[in-house]
mmCIF file of the N, C-alpha and C atoms, coordinates in Angstrom:
data_MODEL
# 
_entry.id   MODEL 
# 
loop_
_atom_site.group_PDB 
_atom_site.id 
_atom_site.type_symbol 
_atom_site.label_atom_id 
_atom_site.label_alt_id 
_atom_site.label_comp_id 
_atom_site.label_asym_id 
_atom_site.label_entity_id 
_atom_site.label_seq_id 
_atom_site.pdbx_PDB_ins_code 
_atom_site.Cartn_x 
_atom_site.Cartn_y 
_atom_site.Cartn_z 
_atom_site.occupancy 
_atom_site.B_iso_or_equiv 
_atom_site.pdbx_formal_charge 
_atom_site.auth_seq_id 
_atom_site.auth_comp_id 
_atom_site.auth_asym_id 
_atom_site.auth_atom_id 
_atom_site.pdbx_PDB_model_num 
ATOM 1   N N  . UNK A 1 1  ? 0.806  -1.201 0.000   1.00 0.00 ? 1  UNK A N  1 
ATOM 2   C CA . UNK A 1 1  ? 0.000  0.000  0.000   1.00 0.00 ? 1  UNK A CA 1 
ATOM 3   C C  . UNK A 1 1  ? 0.848  1.264  0.000   1.00 0.00 ? 1  UNK A C  1 
ATOM 4   N N  . UNK A 1 2  ? 1.991  1.200  -0.638  1.00 0.00 ? 2  UNK A N  1 
ATOM 5   C CA . UNK A 1 2  ? 2.859  2.367  -0.735  1.00 0.00 ? 2  UNK A CA 1 
ATOM 6   C C  . UNK A 1 2  ? 2.724  2.991  -2.115  1.00 0.00 ? 2  UNK A C  1 
ATOM 7   N N  . UNK A 1 3  ? 2.814  4.302  -2.155  1.00 0.00 ? 3  UNK A N  1 
ATOM 8   C CA . UNK A 1 3  ? 2.793  5.023  -3.421  1.00 0.00 ? 3  UNK A CA 1 
ATOM 9   C C  . UNK A 1 3  ? 4.197  5.007  -3.996  1.00 0.00 ? 3  UNK A C  1 
ATOM 10  N N  . UNK A 1 4  ? 4.277  4.673  -5.271  1.00 0.00 ? 4  UNK A N  1 
ATOM 11  C CA . UNK A 1 4  ? 5.573  4.689  -5.946  1.00 0.00 ? 4  UNK A CA 1 
ATOM 12  C C  . UNK A 1 4  ? 5.539  5.735  -7.048  1.00 0.00 ? 4  UNK A C  1 
ATOM 13  N N  . UNK A 1 5  ? 6.688  6.163  -7.464  1.00 0.00 ? 5  UNK A N  1 
ATOM 14  C CA . UNK A 1 5  ? 6.781  7.162  -8.527  1.00 0.00 ? 5  UNK A CA 1 
ATOM 15  C C  . UNK A 1 5  ? 7.425  6.522  -9.748  1.00 0.00 ? 5  UNK A C  1 
ATOM 16  N N  . UNK A 1 6  ? 6.846  6.775  -10.904 1.00 0.00 ? 6  UNK A N  1 
ATOM 17  C CA . UNK A 1 6  ? 7.383  6.249  -12.149 1.00 0.00 ? 6  UNK A CA 1 
ATOM 18  C C  . UNK A 1 6  ? 7.737  7.433  -13.041 1.00 0.00 ? 6  UNK A C  1 
ATOM 19  N N  . UNK A 1 7  ? 8.955  7.445  -13.531 1.00 0.00 ? 7  UNK A N  1 
ATOM 20  C CA . UNK A 1 7  ? 9.402  8.484  -14.446 1.00 0.00 ? 7  UNK A CA 1 
ATOM 21  C C  . UNK A 1 7  ? 9.612  7.869  -15.824 1.00 0.00 ? 7  UNK A C  1 
ATOM 22  N N  . UNK A 1 8  ? 8.654  8.051  -16.745 1.00 0.00 ? 8  UNK A N  1 
ATOM 23  C CA . UNK A 1 8  ? 8.813  7.469  -18.082 1.00 0.00 ? 8  UNK A CA 1 
ATOM 24  C C  . UNK A 1 8  ? 9.935  8.164  -18.846 1.00 0.00 ? 8  UNK A C  1 
ATOM 25  N N  . UNK A 1 9  ? 10.417 7.506  -19.863 1.00 0.00 ? 9  UNK A N  1 
ATOM 26  C CA . UNK A 1 9  ? 11.463 8.087  -20.704 1.00 0.00 ? 9  UNK A CA 1 
ATOM 27  C C  . UNK A 1 9  ? 10.952 9.358  -21.365 1.00 0.00 ? 9  UNK A C  1 
ATOM 28  N N  . UNK A 1 10 ? 11.839 10.328 -21.581 1.00 0.00 ? 10 UNK A N  1 
ATOM 29  C CA . UNK A 1 10 ? 11.471 11.600 -22.228 1.00 0.00 ? 10 UNK A CA 1 
ATOM 30  C C  . UNK A 1 10 ? 11.100 11.373 -23.691 1.00 0.00 ? 10 UNK A C  1 
ATOM 31  N N  . UNK A 1 11 ? 11.800 10.427 -24.351 1.00 0.00 ? 11 UNK A N  1 
ATOM 32  C CA . UNK A 1 11 ? 11.545 10.125 -25.754 1.00 0.00 ? 11 UNK A CA 1 
ATOM 33  C C  . UNK A 1 11 ? 11.461 8.612  -25.957 1.00 0.00 ? 11 UNK A C  1 
ATOM 34  N N  . UNK A 1 12 ? 10.697 8.212  -26.950 1.00 0.00 ? 12 UNK A N  1 
ATOM 35  C CA . UNK A 1 12 ? 10.668 6.814  -27.381 1.00 0.00 ? 12 UNK A CA 1 
ATOM 36  C C  . UNK A 1 12 ? 10.951 6.776  -28.875 1.00 0.00 ? 12 UNK A C  1 
ATOM 37  N N  . UNK A 1 13 ? 11.564 5.703  -29.332 1.00 0.00 ? 13 UNK A N  1 
ATOM 38  C CA . UNK A 1 13 ? 11.854 5.518  -30.752 1.00 0.00 ? 13 UNK A CA 1 
ATOM 39  C C  . UNK A 1 13 ? 10.785 4.616  -31.345 1.00 0.00 ? 13 UNK A C  1 
ATOM 40  N N  . UNK A 1 14 ? 10.146 5.100  -32.415 1.00 0.00 ? 14 UNK A N  1 
ATOM 41  C CA . UNK A 1 14 ? 9.082  4.344  -33.063 1.00 0.00 ? 14 UNK A CA 1 
ATOM 42  C C  . UNK A 1 14 ? 9.258  4.384  -34.573 1.00 0.00 ? 14 UNK A C  1 
ATOM 43  N N  . UNK A 1 15 ? 8.858  3.309  -35.232 1.00 0.00 ? 15 UNK A N  1 
ATOM 44  C CA . UNK A 1 15 ? 8.967  3.195  -36.682 1.00 0.00 ? 15 UNK A CA 1 
ATOM 45  C C  . UNK A 1 15 ? 7.717  3.767  -37.348 1.00 0.00 ? 15 UNK A C  1 
ATOM 46  N N  . UNK A 1 16 ? 7.917  4.493  -38.452 1.00 0.00 ? 16 UNK A N  1 
ATOM 47  C CA . UNK A 1 16 ? 6.810  5.022  -39.250 1.00 0.00 ? 16 UNK A CA 1 
ATOM 48  C C  . UNK A 1 16 ? 6.341  3.899  -40.167 1.00 0.00 ? 16 UNK A C  1 
ATOM 49  N N  . UNK A 1 17 ? 5.073  3.491  -40.035 1.00 0.00 ? 17 UNK A N  1 
ATOM 50  C CA . UNK A 1 17 ? 4.558  2.394  -40.858 1.00 0.00 ? 17 UNK A CA 1 
ATOM 51  C C  . UNK A 1 17 ? 3.741  2.878  -42.046 1.00 0.00 ? 17 UNK A C  1 
ATOM 52  N N  . UNK A 1 18 ? 3.256  4.127  -41.987 1.00 0.00 ? 18 UNK A N  1 
ATOM 53  C CA . UNK A 1 18 ? 2.456  4.637  -43.089 1.00 0.00 ? 18 UNK A CA 1 
ATOM 54  C C  . UNK A 1 18 ? 2.494  6.157  -43.116 1.00 0.00 ? 18 UNK A C  1 
ATOM 55  N N  . UNK A 1 19 ? 2.782  6.705  -44.290 1.00 0.00 ? 19 UNK A N  1 
ATOM 56  C CA . UNK A 1 19 ? 2.736  8.151  -44.508 1.00 0.00 ? 19 UNK A CA 1 
ATOM 57  C C  . UNK A 1 19 ? 2.747  8.406  -46.006 1.00 0.00 ? 19 UNK A C  1 
ATOM 58  N N  . UNK A 1 20 ? 2.357  9.590  -46.416 1.00 0.00 ? 20 UNK A N  1 
ATOM 59  C CA . UNK A 1 20 ? 2.365  9.921  -47.838 1.00 0.00 ? 20 UNK A CA 1 
ATOM 60  C C  . UNK A 1 20 ? 3.780  10.303 -48.262 1.00 0.00 ? 20 UNK A C  1 
ATOM 61  N N  . UNK A 1 21 ? 4.076  10.150 -49.541 1.00 0.00 ? 21 UNK A N  1 
ATOM 62  C CA . UNK A 1 21 ? 5.384  10.535 -50.070 1.00 0.00 ? 21 UNK A CA 1 
ATOM 63  C C  . UNK A 1 21 ? 5.423  12.047 -50.285 1.00 0.00 ? 21 UNK A C  1 
ATOM 64  N N  . UNK A 1 22 ? 6.581  12.638 -50.076 1.00 0.00 ? 22 UNK A N  1 
ATOM 65  C CA . UNK A 1 22 ? 6.760  14.073 -50.301 1.00 0.00 ? 22 UNK A CA 1 
ATOM 66  C C  . UNK A 1 22 ? 6.735  14.355 -51.793 1.00 0.00 ? 22 UNK A C  1 
ATOM 67  N N  . UNK A 1 23 ? 6.177  15.500 -52.145 1.00 0.00 ? 23 UNK A N  1 
ATOM 68  C CA . UNK A 1 23 ? 6.149  15.926 -53.539 1.00 0.00 ? 23 UNK A CA 1 
ATOM 69  C C  . UNK A 1 23 ? 7.484  16.583 -53.849 1.00 0.00 ? 23 UNK A C  1 
ATOM 70  N N  . UNK A 1 24 ? 8.130  16.182 -54.938 1.00 0.00 ? 24 UNK A N  1 
ATOM 71  C CA . UNK A 1 24 ? 9.428  16.742 -55.291 1.00 0.00 ? 24 UNK A CA 1 
ATOM 72  C C  . UNK A 1 24 ? 9.303  18.254 -55.453 1.00 0.00 ? 24 UNK A C  1 
ATOM 73  N N  . UNK A 1 25 ? 10.211 18.971 -54.842 1.00 0.00 ? 25 UNK A N  1 
ATOM 74  C CA . UNK A 1 25 ? 10.184 20.428 -54.898 1.00 0.00 ? 25 UNK A CA 1 
ATOM 75  C C  . UNK A 1 25 ? 9.497  21.054 -53.703 1.00 0.00 ? 25 UNK A C  1 
ATOM 76  N N  . UNK A 1 26 ? 8.822  20.266 -52.904 1.00 0.00 ? 26 UNK A N  1 
ATOM 77  C CA . UNK A 1 26 ? 8.155  20.779 -51.713 1.00 0.00 ? 26 UNK A CA 1 
ATOM 78  C C  . UNK A 1 26 ? 9.160  20.749 -50.572 1.00 0.00 ? 26 UNK A C  1 
ATOM 79  N N  . UNK A 1 27 ? 9.941  21.822 -50.436 1.00 0.00 ? 27 UNK A N  1 
ATOM 80  C CA . UNK A 1 27 ? 11.047 21.828 -49.488 1.00 0.00 ? 27 UNK A CA 1 
ATOM 81  C C  . UNK A 1 27 ? 10.849 22.803 -48.337 1.00 0.00 ? 27 UNK A C  1 
ATOM 82  N N  . UNK A 1 28 ? 9.665  23.295 -48.145 1.00 0.00 ? 28 UNK A N  1 
ATOM 83  C CA . UNK A 1 28 ? 9.422  24.207 -47.034 1.00 0.00 ? 28 UNK A CA 1 
ATOM 84  C C  . UNK A 1 28 ? 9.668  23.450 -45.739 1.00 0.00 ? 28 UNK A C  1 
ATOM 85  N N  . UNK A 1 29 ? 10.575 23.964 -44.906 1.00 0.00 ? 29 UNK A N  1 
ATOM 86  C CA . UNK A 1 29 ? 10.995 23.224 -43.718 1.00 0.00 ? 29 UNK A CA 1 
ATOM 87  C C  . UNK A 1 29 ? 9.889  23.072 -42.680 1.00 0.00 ? 29 UNK A C  1 
ATOM 88  N N  . UNK A 1 30 ? 8.893  23.936 -42.697 1.00 0.00 ? 30 UNK A N  1 
ATOM 89  C CA . UNK A 1 30 ? 7.840  23.853 -41.685 1.00 0.00 ? 30 UNK A CA 1 
ATOM 90  C C  . UNK A 1 30 ? 6.638  23.017 -42.140 1.00 0.00 ? 30 UNK A C  1 
ATOM 91  N N  . UNK A 1 31 ? 6.720  22.418 -43.316 1.00 0.00 ? 31 UNK A N  1 
ATOM 92  C CA . UNK A 1 31 ? 5.622  21.615 -43.827 1.00 0.00 ? 31 UNK A CA 1 
ATOM 93  C C  . UNK A 1 31 ? 5.547  20.296 -43.062 1.00 0.00 ? 31 UNK A C  1 
ATOM 94  N N  . UNK A 1 32 ? 4.342  19.959 -42.610 1.00 0.00 ? 32 UNK A N  1 
ATOM 95  C CA . UNK A 1 32 ? 4.119  18.723 -41.869 1.00 0.00 ? 32 UNK A CA 1 
ATOM 96  C C  . UNK A 1 32 ? 3.132  17.834 -42.604 1.00 0.00 ? 32 UNK A C  1 
ATOM 97  N N  . UNK A 1 33 ? 3.202  16.546 -42.307 1.00 0.00 ? 33 UNK A N  1 
ATOM 98  C CA . UNK A 1 33 ? 2.258  15.567 -42.852 1.00 0.00 ? 33 UNK A CA 1 
ATOM 99  C C  . UNK A 1 33 ? 1.955  14.557 -41.762 1.00 0.00 ? 33 UNK A C  1 
ATOM 100 N N  . UNK A 1 34 ? 0.872  13.820 -41.930 1.00 0.00 ? 34 UNK A N  1 
ATOM 101 C CA . UNK A 1 34 ? 0.482  12.829 -40.937 1.00 0.00 ? 34 UNK A CA 1 
ATOM 102 C C  . UNK A 1 34 ? 1.222  11.521 -41.180 1.00 0.00 ? 34 UNK A C  1 
ATOM 103 N N  . UNK A 1 35 ? 1.630  10.883 -40.095 1.00 0.00 ? 35 UNK A N  1 
ATOM 104 C CA . UNK A 1 35 ? 2.301  9.583  -40.183 1.00 0.00 ? 35 UNK A CA 1 
ATOM 105 C C  . UNK A 1 35 ? 1.740  8.656  -39.115 1.00 0.00 ? 35 UNK A C  1 
ATOM 106 N N  . UNK A 1 36 ? 1.512  7.401  -39.504 1.00 0.00 ? 36 UNK A N  1 
ATOM 107 C CA . UNK A 1 36 ? 1.068  6.392  -38.537 1.00 0.00 ? 36 UNK A CA 1 
ATOM 108 C C  . UNK A 1 36 ? 2.295  5.640  -38.032 1.00 0.00 ? 36 UNK A C  1 
ATOM 109 N N  . UNK A 1 37 ? 2.372  5.476  -36.716 1.00 0.00 ? 37 UNK A N  1 
ATOM 110 C CA . UNK A 1 37 ? 3.512  4.818  -36.099 1.00 0.00 ? 37 UNK A CA 1 
ATOM 111 C C  . UNK A 1 37 ? 3.193  3.362  -35.772 1.00 0.00 ? 37 UNK A C  1 
ATOM 112 N N  . UNK A 1 38 ? 4.227  2.592  -35.458 1.00 0.00 ? 38 UNK A N  1 
ATOM 113 C CA . UNK A 1 38 ? 4.061  1.164  -35.191 1.00 0.00 ? 38 UNK A CA 1 
ATOM 114 C C  . UNK A 1 38 ? 3.168  0.868  -33.995 1.00 0.00 ? 38 UNK A C  1 
ATOM 115 N N  . UNK A 1 39 ? 2.958  1.849  -33.109 1.00 0.00 ? 39 UNK A N  1 
ATOM 116 C CA . UNK A 1 39 ? 2.078  1.643  -31.957 1.00 0.00 ? 39 UNK A CA 1 
ATOM 117 C C  . UNK A 1 39 ? 0.629  2.021  -32.266 1.00 0.00 ? 39 UNK A C  1 
ATOM 118 N N  . UNK A 1 40 ? 0.350  2.405  -33.522 1.00 0.00 ? 40 UNK A N  1 
ATOM 119 C CA . UNK A 1 40 ? -1.000 2.740  -33.942 1.00 0.00 ? 40 UNK A CA 1 
ATOM 120 C C  . UNK A 1 40 ? -1.347 4.215  -33.813 1.00 0.00 ? 40 UNK A C  1 
ATOM 121 N N  . UNK A 1 41 ? -0.473 4.986  -33.192 1.00 0.00 ? 41 UNK A N  1 
ATOM 122 C CA . UNK A 1 41 ? -0.720 6.415  -33.018 1.00 0.00 ? 41 UNK A CA 1 
ATOM 123 C C  . UNK A 1 41 ? -0.361 7.166  -34.298 1.00 0.00 ? 41 UNK A C  1 
ATOM 124 N N  . UNK A 1 42 ? -1.105 8.224  -34.596 1.00 0.00 ? 42 UNK A N  1 
ATOM 125 C CA . UNK A 1 42 ? -0.807 9.091  -35.737 1.00 0.00 ? 42 UNK A CA 1 
ATOM 126 C C  . UNK A 1 42 ? -0.353 10.444 -35.210 1.00 0.00 ? 42 UNK A C  1 
ATOM 127 N N  . UNK A 1 43 ? 0.770  10.920 -35.753 1.00 0.00 ? 43 UNK A N  1 
ATOM 128 C CA . UNK A 1 43 ? 1.287  12.227 -35.360 1.00 0.00 ? 43 UNK A CA 1 
ATOM 129 C C  . UNK A 1 43 ? 1.702  12.990 -36.612 1.00 0.00 ? 43 UNK A C  1 
ATOM 130 N N  . UNK A 1 44 ? 1.952  14.276 -36.454 1.00 0.00 ? 44 UNK A N  1 
ATOM 131 C CA . UNK A 1 44 ? 2.431  15.109 -37.546 1.00 0.00 ? 44 UNK A CA 1 
ATOM 132 C C  . UNK A 1 44 ? 3.958  15.083 -37.538 1.00 0.00 ? 44 UNK A C  1 
ATOM 133 N N  . UNK A 1 45 ? 4.534  14.862 -38.727 1.00 0.00 ? 45 UNK A N  1 
ATOM 134 C CA . UNK A 1 45 ? 5.987  14.791 -38.876 1.00 0.00 ? 45 UNK A CA 1 
ATOM 135 C C  . UNK A 1 45 ? 6.412  15.694 -40.035 1.00 0.00 ? 45 UNK A C  1 
ATOM 136 N N  . UNK A 1 46 ? 7.689  16.073 -40.097 1.00 0.00 ? 46 UNK A N  1 
ATOM 137 C CA . UNK A 1 46 ? 8.163  16.861 -41.239 1.00 0.00 ? 46 UNK A CA 1 
ATOM 138 C C  . UNK A 1 46 ? 7.999  16.104 -42.547 1.00 0.00 ? 46 UNK A C  1 
ATOM 139 N N  . UNK A 1 47 ? 7.908  16.831 -43.634 1.00 0.00 ? 47 UNK A N  1 
ATOM 140 C CA . UNK A 1 47 ? 7.636  16.273 -44.957 1.00 0.00 ? 47 UNK A CA 1 
ATOM 141 C C  . UNK A 1 47 ? 8.720  15.300 -45.425 1.00 0.00 ? 47 UNK A C  1 
ATOM 142 N N  . UNK A 1 48 ? 9.962  15.407 -44.911 1.00 0.00 ? 48 UNK A N  1 
ATOM 143 C CA . UNK A 1 48 ? 11.063 14.557 -45.372 1.00 0.00 ? 48 UNK A CA 1 
ATOM 144 C C  . UNK A 1 48 ? 11.067 13.162 -44.743 1.00 0.00 ? 48 UNK A C  1 
ATOM 145 N N  . UNK A 1 49 ? 10.211 12.902 -43.761 1.00 0.00 ? 49 UNK A N  1 
ATOM 146 C CA . UNK A 1 49 ? 10.153 11.589 -43.115 1.00 0.00 ? 49 UNK A CA 1 
ATOM 147 C C  . UNK A 1 49 ? 9.480  10.592 -44.061 1.00 0.00 ? 49 UNK A C  1 
ATOM 148 N N  . UNK A 1 50 ? 10.075 9.398  -44.185 1.00 0.00 ? 50 UNK A N  1 
ATOM 149 C CA . UNK A 1 50 ? 9.558  8.371  -45.094 1.00 0.00 ? 50 UNK A CA 1 
ATOM 150 C C  . UNK A 1 50 ? 9.108  7.139  -44.321 1.00 0.00 ? 50 UNK A C  1 
ATOM 151 N N  . UNK A 1 51 ? 8.286  6.316  -44.964 1.00 0.00 ? 51 UNK A N  1 
ATOM 152 C CA . UNK A 1 51 ? 7.870  5.042  -44.372 1.00 0.00 ? 51 UNK A CA 1 
ATOM 153 C C  . UNK A 1 51 ? 9.099  4.199  -44.089 1.00 0.00 ? 51 UNK A C  1 
ATOM 154 N N  . UNK A 1 52 ? 9.083  3.497  -42.967 1.00 0.00 ? 52 UNK A N  1 
ATOM 155 C CA . UNK A 1 52 ? 10.186 2.627  -42.604 1.00 0.00 ? 52 UNK A CA 1 
ATOM 156 C C  . UNK A 1 52 ? 11.238 3.303  -41.744 1.00 0.00 ? 52 UNK A C  1 
ATOM 157 N N  . UNK A 1 53 ? 11.240 4.628  -41.681 1.00 0.00 ? 53 UNK A N  1 
ATOM 158 C CA . UNK A 1 53 ? 12.215 5.328  -40.852 1.00 0.00 ? 53 UNK A CA 1 
ATOM 159 C C  . UNK A 1 53 ? 11.811 5.263  -39.383 1.00 0.00 ? 53 UNK A C  1 
ATOM 160 N N  . UNK A 1 54 ? 12.787 5.361  -38.512 1.00 0.00 ? 54 UNK A N  1 
ATOM 161 C CA . UNK A 1 54 ? 12.546 5.393  -37.080 1.00 0.00 ? 54 UNK A CA 1 
ATOM 162 C C  . UNK A 1 54 ? 12.713 6.827  -36.599 1.00 0.00 ? 54 UNK A C  1 
ATOM 163 N N  . UNK A 1 55 ? 11.730 7.288  -35.829 1.00 0.00 ? 55 UNK A N  1 
ATOM 164 C CA . UNK A 1 55 ? 11.762 8.651  -35.317 1.00 0.00 ? 55 UNK A CA 1 
ATOM 165 C C  . UNK A 1 55 ? 11.682 8.636  -33.793 1.00 0.00 ? 55 UNK A C  1 
ATOM 166 N N  . UNK A 1 56 ? 12.085 9.728  -33.187 1.00 0.00 ? 56 UNK A N  1 
ATOM 167 C CA . UNK A 1 56 ? 11.962 9.896  -31.739 1.00 0.00 ? 56 UNK A CA 1 
ATOM 168 C C  . UNK A 1 56 ? 10.721 10.736 -31.475 1.00 0.00 ? 56 UNK A C  1 
ATOM 169 N N  . UNK A 1 57 ? 9.896  10.281 -30.539 1.00 0.00 ? 57 UNK A N  1 
ATOM 170 C CA . UNK A 1 57 ? 8.658  10.969 -30.188 1.00 0.00 ? 57 UNK A CA 1 
ATOM 171 C C  . UNK A 1 57 ? 8.744  11.400 -28.726 1.00 0.00 ? 57 UNK A C  1 
ATOM 172 N N  . UNK A 1 58 ? 8.404  12.659 -28.462 1.00 0.00 ? 58 UNK A N  1 
ATOM 173 C CA . UNK A 1 58 ? 8.384  13.198 -27.105 1.00 0.00 ? 58 UNK A CA 1 
ATOM 174 C C  . UNK A 1 58 ? 7.201  12.578 -26.366 1.00 0.00 ? 58 UNK A C  1 
ATOM 175 N N  . UNK A 1 59 ? 7.448  11.928 -25.225 1.00 0.00 ? 59 UNK A N  1 
ATOM 176 C CA . UNK A 1 59 ? 6.386  11.230 -24.501 1.00 0.00 ? 59 UNK A CA 1 
ATOM 177 C C  . UNK A 1 59 ? 5.480  12.175 -23.716 1.00 0.00 ? 59 UNK A C  1 
ATOM 178 N N  . UNK A 1 60 ? 5.920  13.407 -23.492 1.00 0.00 ? 60 UNK A N  1 
ATOM 179 C CA . UNK A 1 60 ? 5.088  14.353 -22.742 1.00 0.00 ? 60 UNK A CA 1 
ATOM 180 C C  . UNK A 1 60 ? 3.955  14.918 -23.579 1.00 0.00 ? 60 UNK A C  1 
ATOM 181 N N  . UNK A 1 61 ? 4.208  15.140 -24.890 1.00 0.00 ? 61 UNK A N  1 
ATOM 182 C CA . UNK A 1 61 ? 3.182  15.765 -25.724 1.00 0.00 ? 61 UNK A CA 1 
ATOM 183 C C  . UNK A 1 61 ? 2.877  14.981 -27.003 1.00 0.00 ? 61 UNK A C  1 
ATOM 184 N N  . UNK A 1 62 ? 3.470  13.808 -27.154 1.00 0.00 ? 62 UNK A N  1 
ATOM 185 C CA . UNK A 1 62 ? 3.260  12.948 -28.332 1.00 0.00 ? 62 UNK A CA 1 
ATOM 186 C C  . UNK A 1 62 ? 3.555  13.667 -29.635 1.00 0.00 ? 62 UNK A C  1 
ATOM 187 N N  . UNK A 1 63 ? 4.642  14.426 -29.665 1.00 0.00 ? 63 UNK A N  1 
ATOM 188 C CA . UNK A 1 63 ? 5.041  15.149 -30.868 1.00 0.00 ? 63 UNK A CA 1 
ATOM 189 C C  . UNK A 1 63 ? 6.375  14.643 -31.379 1.00 0.00 ? 63 UNK A C  1 
ATOM 190 N N  . UNK A 1 64 ? 6.577  14.806 -32.689 1.00 0.00 ? 64 UNK A N  1 
ATOM 191 C CA . UNK A 1 64 ? 7.839  14.464 -33.332 1.00 0.00 ? 64 UNK A CA 1 
ATOM 192 C C  . UNK A 1 64 ? 8.973  15.239 -32.673 1.00 0.00 ? 64 UNK A C  1 
ATOM 193 N N  . UNK A 1 65 ? 10.079 14.550 -32.366 1.00 0.00 ? 65 UNK A N  1 
ATOM 194 C CA . UNK A 1 65 ? 11.242 15.213 -31.774 1.00 0.00 ? 65 UNK A CA 1 
ATOM 195 C C  . UNK A 1 65 ? 12.428 15.235 -32.751 1.00 0.00 ? 65 UNK A C  1 
ATOM 196 N N  . UNK A 1 66 ? 12.712 14.090 -33.370 1.00 0.00 ? 66 UNK A N  1 
ATOM 197 C CA . UNK A 1 66 ? 13.836 14.030 -34.308 1.00 0.00 ? 66 UNK A CA 1 
ATOM 198 C C  . UNK A 1 66 ? 13.800 12.714 -35.086 1.00 0.00 ? 66 UNK A C  1 
ATOM 199 N N  . UNK A 1 67 ? 14.658 12.645 -36.076 1.00 0.00 ? 67 UNK A N  1 
ATOM 200 C CA . UNK A 1 67 ? 14.795 11.413 -36.851 1.00 0.00 ? 67 UNK A CA 1 
ATOM 201 C C  . UNK A 1 67 ? 15.977 10.640 -36.279 1.00 0.00 ? 67 UNK A C  1 
ATOM 202 N N  . UNK A 1 68 ? 15.819 9.326  -36.128 1.00 0.00 ? 68 UNK A N  1 
ATOM 203 C CA . UNK A 1 68 ? 16.905 8.475  -35.647 1.00 0.00 ? 68 UNK A CA 1 
ATOM 204 C C  . UNK A 1 68 ? 17.935 8.283  -36.759 1.00 0.00 ? 68 UNK A C  1 
ATOM 205 N N  . UNK A 1 69 ? 19.172 8.211  -36.386 1.00 0.00 ? 69 UNK A N  1 
ATOM 206 C CA . UNK A 1 69 ? 20.226 7.962  -37.368 1.00 0.00 ? 69 UNK A CA 1 
ATOM 207 C C  . UNK A 1 69 ? 20.225 6.491  -37.751 1.00 0.00 ? 69 UNK A C  1 
ATOM 208 N N  . UNK A 1 70 ? 20.402 6.215  -39.040 1.00 0.00 ? 70 UNK A N  1 
ATOM 209 C CA . UNK A 1 70 ? 20.500 4.831  -39.523 1.00 0.00 ? 70 UNK A CA 1 
ATOM 210 C C  . UNK A 1 70 ? 21.892 4.324  -39.233 1.00 0.00 ? 70 UNK A C  1 
ATOM 211 N N  . UNK A 1 71 ? 21.990 3.124  -38.711 1.00 0.00 ? 71 UNK A N  1 
ATOM 212 C CA . UNK A 1 71 ? 23.300 2.538  -38.407 1.00 0.00 ? 71 UNK A CA 1 
ATOM 213 C C  . UNK A 1 71 ? 23.576 1.347  -39.271 1.00 0.00 ? 71 UNK A C  1 
# 
């Protein structure tokens, strides 16, 4: 009957399973598109993100944080 504290990770890495392809020439850096992640959640990501890429998602607000580097 004790209260415990859980501190979740600030970011999680998730794979993009579905998103539309960027239109060639559409290079505006603030352009966003919807992407479905492997956990079933849909978030807005930059236009340069492609299907199959792994991205970091902020767990506090469920927003795109960065693209993971391919190794």
